[in-house]
C-alpha positions as CSV (number, residue, x, y, z in Angstrom):
1,M,-36.7,-97.4,17.1
2,I,-40.4,-98.3,16.8
3,Y,-43.1,-97.7,19.4
4,R,-45.7,-100.4,19.7
5,S,-49.0,-101.1,21.5
6,K,-51.8,-103.6,21.6
7,A,-55.2,-103.5,23.2
8,P,-57.7,-106.4,23.6
9,L,-61.1,-106.6,22.0
10,R,-64.0,-107.5,24.4
11,I,-67.0,-109.7,24.7
12,G,-70.0,-108.0,26.3
13,L,-71.7,-110.4,28.6
14,A,-74.5,-108.3,30.1
15,G,-76.0,-104.8,30.2
16,G,-75.1,-103.9,26.6
17,G,-76.5,-100.6,25.5
18,T,-76.9,-99.1,29.0
19,D,-73.5,-97.3,28.6
20,V,-74.9,-95.1,25.8
21,S,-76.0,-91.5,26.5
22,P,-78.7,-90.3,27.2
23,Y,-79.7,-93.5,29.1
24,S,-76.6,-93.6,31.2
25,D,-76.9,-89.9,32.0
26,L,-80.6,-90.2,33.1
27,Y,-80.7,-93.6,34.8
28,G,-77.1,-94.8,35.2
29,G,-75.8,-97.8,33.2
30,A,-74.1,-101.0,34.1
31,I,-72.3,-103.5,31.9
32,L,-70.3,-106.7,32.5
33,N,-67.6,-107.5,29.9
34,A,-64.5,-109.5,29.4
35,T,-61.5,-109.0,27.1
36,V,-60.3,-111.7,24.8
37,S,-57.2,-112.7,22.9
38,L,-58.1,-110.7,19.8
39,Y,-56.3,-107.4,19.5
40,A,-55.9,-104.0,17.9
41,Y,-52.3,-103.1,17.2
42,A,-50.6,-99.8,16.5
43,H,-47.0,-99.1,15.6
44,I,-45.2,-95.7,15.2
45,E,-42.0,-95.7,13.3
46,P,-40.0,-92.4,13.0
47,M,-38.7,-91.6,9.6
48,Q,-36.0,-89.3,8.3
49,E,-38.2,-87.6,5.7
50,N,-40.6,-84.9,6.9
51,A,-43.8,-86.7,6.1
52,I,-46.7,-88.5,7.8
53,I,-47.8,-91.9,6.5
54,L,-50.9,-93.5,7.9
55,E,-51.6,-97.2,7.1
56,S,-54.4,-99.5,8.0
57,I,-52.9,-102.9,7.2
58,D,-56.1,-105.0,7.6
59,Q,-58.2,-102.4,5.7
60,K,-55.5,-102.1,3.0
61,E,-55.6,-98.3,3.1
62,E,-52.8,-95.8,3.2
63,E,-52.5,-92.1,3.0
64,R,-49.4,-89.8,2.9
65,F,-49.1,-86.2,4.0
66,D,-46.5,-83.5,4.3
67,W,-46.0,-82.8,8.0
68,N,-48.8,-80.7,9.4
69,H,-50.4,-79.8,12.7
70,E,-53.8,-81.1,11.6
71,L,-54.8,-83.8,9.1
72,P,-58.0,-83.6,7.1
73,I,-61.0,-85.8,8.3
74,N,-62.4,-86.9,5.0
75,G,-63.9,-90.3,5.6
76,K,-60.6,-92.3,5.2
77,L,-58.5,-93.5,8.1
78,G,-60.5,-91.2,10.4
79,L,-59.6,-92.9,13.7
80,L,-55.9,-92.6,13.0
81,K,-56.3,-88.9,12.0
82,G,-58.5,-88.1,14.9
83,V,-56.0,-89.4,17.5
84,Y,-53.1,-87.6,15.7
85,N,-55.0,-84.3,15.6
86,R,-56.0,-84.5,19.3
87,I,-52.5,-85.5,20.5
88,Q,-51.0,-82.7,18.4
89,K,-53.5,-80.2,19.8
90,D,-53.0,-81.2,23.5
91,Y,-49.4,-82.2,23.7
92,G,-47.6,-81.1,20.5
93,L,-45.6,-83.5,18.4
94,P,-42.1,-82.9,17.2
95,Q,-41.9,-81.8,13.6
96,S,-40.5,-85.0,12.3
97,G,-41.8,-87.7,10.0
98,F,-43.3,-91.0,11.0
99,R,-45.3,-94.0,9.8
100,L,-48.4,-95.0,11.9
101,S,-49.5,-98.5,11.1
102,T,-52.5,-100.4,12.5
103,F,-54.0,-103.8,12.4
104,V,-57.1,-105.3,14.0
105,D,-57.8,-109.0,14.5
106,A,-61.6,-108.7,13.8
107,P,-63.4,-106.8,11.0
108,A,-64.8,-103.3,11.6
109,G,-68.4,-103.3,12.6
110,S,-68.2,-106.8,14.1
111,G,-69.5,-105.9,17.5
112,L,-66.3,-106.6,19.6
113,G,-65.5,-102.9,20.1
114,T,-63.0,-102.8,17.3
115,S,-63.1,-99.0,16.6
116,S,-62.8,-97.9,20.2
117,T,-60.1,-100.5,20.9
118,L,-58.1,-99.3,17.9
119,V,-58.3,-95.7,19.2
120,V,-57.0,-96.9,22.6
121,A,-54.1,-98.7,20.8
122,I,-53.2,-95.7,18.8
123,I,-53.2,-93.5,21.9
124,G,-51.0,-96.1,23.6
125,A,-48.4,-95.9,20.9
126,F,-48.3,-92.1,21.1
127,V,-48.1,-92.3,24.9
128,E,-45.2,-94.7,24.6
129,M,-43.4,-92.4,22.1
130,L,-44.0,-89.1,23.9
131,K,-43.9,-90.6,27.5
132,L,-47.1,-88.9,28.3
133,P,-48.3,-89.1,32.0
134,L,-51.7,-90.7,31.3
135,G,-53.2,-93.4,33.6
136,E,-55.8,-96.0,32.6
137,Y,-58.8,-93.8,33.3
138,D,-57.2,-90.9,31.5
139,M,-56.5,-92.9,28.3
140,A,-60.0,-94.5,28.3
141,H,-61.7,-91.1,28.7
142,Y,-59.4,-89.6,26.1
143,A,-60.3,-92.3,23.6
144,Y,-64.0,-91.6,24.4
145,Q,-63.6,-87.9,23.8
146,I,-61.8,-88.4,20.5
147,E,-64.5,-90.8,19.1
148,R,-67.6,-89.3,20.5
149,K,-66.8,-85.6,20.7
150,D,-64.1,-84.9,18.1
151,L,-65.1,-87.3,15.4
152,M,-68.8,-87.3,16.4
153,L,-69.2,-91.1,16.1
154,A,-72.2,-92.6,17.8
155,G,-71.6,-95.2,20.5
156,G,-71.2,-96.0,24.2
157,K,-68.4,-95.9,26.7
158,Q,-67.6,-99.5,27.6
159,D,-65.2,-100.4,24.8
160,Q,-62.6,-97.8,25.6
161,Y,-62.5,-98.8,29.3
162,A,-62.4,-102.6,28.5
163,A,-59.5,-102.1,26.1
164,T,-57.5,-100.0,28.5
165,F,-58.1,-102.0,31.7
166,G,-58.5,-105.6,30.4
167,G,-59.9,-108.6,32.3
168,V,-63.4,-109.2,33.5
169,N,-65.0,-106.0,34.7
170,Y,-68.3,-104.7,36.0
171,M,-68.6,-101.1,34.8
172,E,-70.9,-98.4,36.0
173,F,-71.8,-95.3,33.9
174,Y,-73.3,-92.1,35.1
175,D,-73.8,-88.5,33.9
176,D,-70.9,-86.1,33.2
177,D,-69.1,-89.0,31.6
178,K,-68.3,-90.6,35.0
179,V,-67.3,-94.2,34.8
180,I,-66.3,-96.7,37.6
181,V,-64.5,-99.9,36.6
182,N,-64.8,-102.7,39.1
183,P,-62.5,-105.6,38.3
184,L,-64.0,-108.9,39.3
185,R,-62.0,-111.6,41.1
186,I,-63.5,-114.7,39.5
187,K,-62.0,-118.1,40.4
188,S,-59.9,-119.5,37.7
189,E,-62.0,-122.7,37.4
190,Y,-65.1,-120.6,36.8
191,L,-63.4,-118.6,34.1
192,C,-62.1,-121.8,32.5
193,E,-65.6,-123.3,32.4
194,L,-67.1,-120.1,31.0
195,E,-64.4,-120.0,28.3
196,N,-65.0,-123.6,27.5
197,N,-68.8,-123.2,27.2
198,L,-69.0,-119.8,25.3
199,V,-68.8,-120.2,21.6
200,L,-67.8,-117.1,19.7
201,Y,-69.3,-117.0,16.2
202,F,-68.8,-114.4,13.4
203,T,-71.9,-114.2,11.3
204,A,-69.8,-113.2,8.2
205,T,-71.7,-109.9,8.2
206,S,-70.6,-106.5,9.4
207,R,-73.0,-103.6,10.1
208,E,-72.9,-99.9,10.6
209,S,-73.7,-99.6,14.3
210,A,-74.3,-95.8,14.2
211,A,-77.8,-96.1,12.8
212,I,-78.9,-98.7,15.4
213,I,-77.3,-96.6,18.3
214,K,-79.0,-93.4,17.1
215,E,-82.4,-95.1,17.1
216,Q,-81.7,-96.4,20.6
217,Q,-80.8,-92.9,21.7
218,K,-83.9,-91.4,20.1
219,N,-86.1,-93.9,21.9
220,V,-84.7,-92.7,25.2
221,E,-85.1,-89.0,24.2
222,D,-88.7,-89.7,23.1
223,R,-89.4,-91.5,26.4
224,N,-90.3,-94.8,24.5
225,D,-91.4,-96.9,27.5
226,R,-90.8,-100.2,25.8
227,S,-87.2,-99.4,24.9
228,I,-86.4,-97.8,28.2
229,E,-87.9,-100.7,30.3
230,A,-85.8,-103.1,28.2
231,M,-82.6,-101.1,29.1
232,H,-83.6,-101.2,32.8
233,Q,-83.9,-105.0,32.5
234,L,-80.5,-105.2,30.8
235,K,-79.0,-103.2,33.6
236,E,-80.5,-105.7,36.0
237,Q,-79.1,-108.5,33.8
238,S,-75.6,-107.2,34.4
239,R,-76.0,-107.5,38.1
240,M,-77.4,-111.0,37.7
241,M,-74.4,-112.0,35.6
242,K,-72.0,-110.5,38.1
243,E,-73.5,-112.6,40.9
244,A,-73.6,-115.8,38.9
245,L,-69.9,-115.5,37.9
246,L,-68.6,-114.5,41.3
247,K,-70.5,-117.3,43.0
248,G,-69.8,-119.9,40.4
249,R,-73.4,-120.5,39.4
250,L,-72.5,-121.1,35.8
251,Q,-75.6,-123.2,35.1
252,E,-77.5,-119.9,35.2
253,I,-75.4,-118.1,32.6
254,G,-77.3,-119.3,29.5
255,E,-80.7,-118.4,31.1
256,I,-79.3,-114.9,31.9
257,L,-78.0,-114.5,28.4
258,D,-81.4,-115.6,26.9
259,F,-83.2,-113.1,29.1
260,G,-80.9,-110.4,27.8
261,F,-81.4,-111.4,24.2
262,E,-85.1,-110.9,24.5
263,Q,-84.7,-107.5,26.1
264,K,-82.0,-106.2,23.8
265,I,-84.1,-106.7,20.6
266,K,-86.7,-104.3,22.2
267,M,-84.2,-101.4,22.3
268,A,-84.2,-100.6,18.5
269,S,-85.7,-102.1,15.4
270,N,-82.6,-103.3,13.6
271,I,-80.8,-105.0,16.4
272,S,-82.1,-108.4,15.3
273,N,-83.1,-109.7,11.8
274,P,-84.4,-113.0,10.3
275,L,-80.8,-114.4,9.9
276,I,-79.9,-113.7,13.5
277,Q,-83.2,-115.2,14.8
278,E,-82.6,-118.3,12.6
279,I,-79.1,-118.7,13.9
280,Y,-80.2,-118.2,17.5
281,Q,-83.0,-120.8,17.3
282,A,-80.7,-123.3,15.6
283,T,-78.1,-123.1,18.4
284,K,-80.8,-123.5,21.1
285,K,-82.1,-126.5,19.3
286,A,-78.6,-128.0,19.3
287,G,-78.2,-127.5,23.0
288,A,-77.2,-123.9,23.7
289,S,-79.1,-122.5,26.8
290,G,-78.8,-118.8,25.7
291,G,-76.8,-116.4,23.6
292,K,-76.2,-112.8,22.7
293,I,-75.7,-110.5,19.8
294,S,-72.4,-108.7,20.4
295,G,-72.2,-104.9,20.3
296,A,-75.0,-102.8,18.8
297,G,-76.5,-105.7,17.0
298,G,-77.6,-106.2,13.4
299,G,-74.8,-108.6,12.5
300,G,-71.2,-109.2,13.5
301,F,-70.3,-111.6,16.3
302,M,-72.7,-113.6,18.4
303,I,-71.9,-115.7,21.5
304,F,-73.7,-118.8,22.7
305,Y,-73.5,-120.5,26.1
306,C,-73.3,-124.3,25.6
307,P,-73.4,-126.3,28.9
308,G,-71.9,-129.7,29.3
309,N,-70.4,-130.8,26.0
310,T,-73.1,-129.3,23.8
311,R,-70.6,-126.8,22.2
312,Y,-69.7,-129.4,19.6
313,K,-73.3,-129.9,18.5
314,V,-73.8,-126.1,18.5
315,I,-70.7,-125.6,16.3
316,D,-72.0,-128.3,13.9
317,A,-75.4,-126.5,13.8
318,L,-73.6,-123.2,12.9
319,A,-71.8,-124.7,10.0
320,K,-74.6,-124.3,7.5
321,F,-74.9,-120.5,8.0
322,G,-71.5,-119.7,6.4
323,G,-70.0,-117.9,9.3
324,Q,-66.9,-118.7,11.4
325,V,-66.4,-119.9,14.9
326,R,-63.4,-118.0,16.4
327,Q,-61.1,-119.5,19.0
328,Y,-60.2,-117.2,21.9
329,N,-59.0,-117.0,25.5
330,F,-59.9,-114.5,28.1
331,T,-57.1,-112.1,28.9
332,K,-56.1,-110.5,32.1
333,H,-54.3,-107.5,30.7
334,G,-55.5,-104.4,28.9
335,L,-53.5,-101.9,26.8
336,T,-49.8,-102.9,26.6
337,T,-47.1,-100.6,25.2
338,W,-43.4,-101.1,24.5
339,T,-40.5,-99.7,22.5
340,A,-38.5,-102.0,20.2
341,Q,-35.1,-101.5,18.6
342,L,-35.0,-101.9,14.8
């Protein structure tokens, strides 16, 4: 018997950063995102021996422990240990051995919500194994608590909910960790056109998002007017994006993304850099009408909206930067769990 789960990564389309406290607590945040066919996977395989083996296949890391109620958080495989420790504390695991293996389709720090999505996937595997009565909101909030409260990792709230719910969602964030997920009923032809016109590009650089997010948080705490006004504008951008998608005004998408790009770089100093600016200008020269740095910024993935048939010229323009265009499809489903017979 093996207990499996997978959760989709996401592309943030508008409002990025407004889900981060204290901004969301003080002013309320709003984000529009969509899950894509890149996943985080988790597998739990019970063993006869009384041991716990944790394995990150993509990171090529493995640790082995004698069975214990709590595993040490020591900078290695922290997400796997954090979920285990919290599940053990809240629900209790049977004193029997198992191997927990994970794999993610995108590099850590790439801006597609990899860490949070992996936490959701690991929770899903334990939920499948223990038959825990947790709904979508429960699991997303649980993942948020493990990352932000237990492991003290800086970040927002959107990724956990995107991974759990899946699809295209307009999300609202308020104080006391209140989140409302509004699934959007977008016509299939609009989504097909959006998927065709959005180029997903990995810059071949990963970054530590925590420092960028902490600066963003400090700017809000210090009442930095420039940064806070940029976040207000990004929140408005999410509403603009929602209306454009629902009404099929796809010709506006690039302009809305371009507006957000200019606002986002005002939130913190390291969100953009000379390489990102050079890439962005090259794609616009090749025909893109707008784009976005995915996640906290500083590197990782970028997306570009390429109207008409300009995607091919944009892809050619990106070739000289040494990154990689990734193929994807939008997905309708979030976290999926199942049990397999060995």
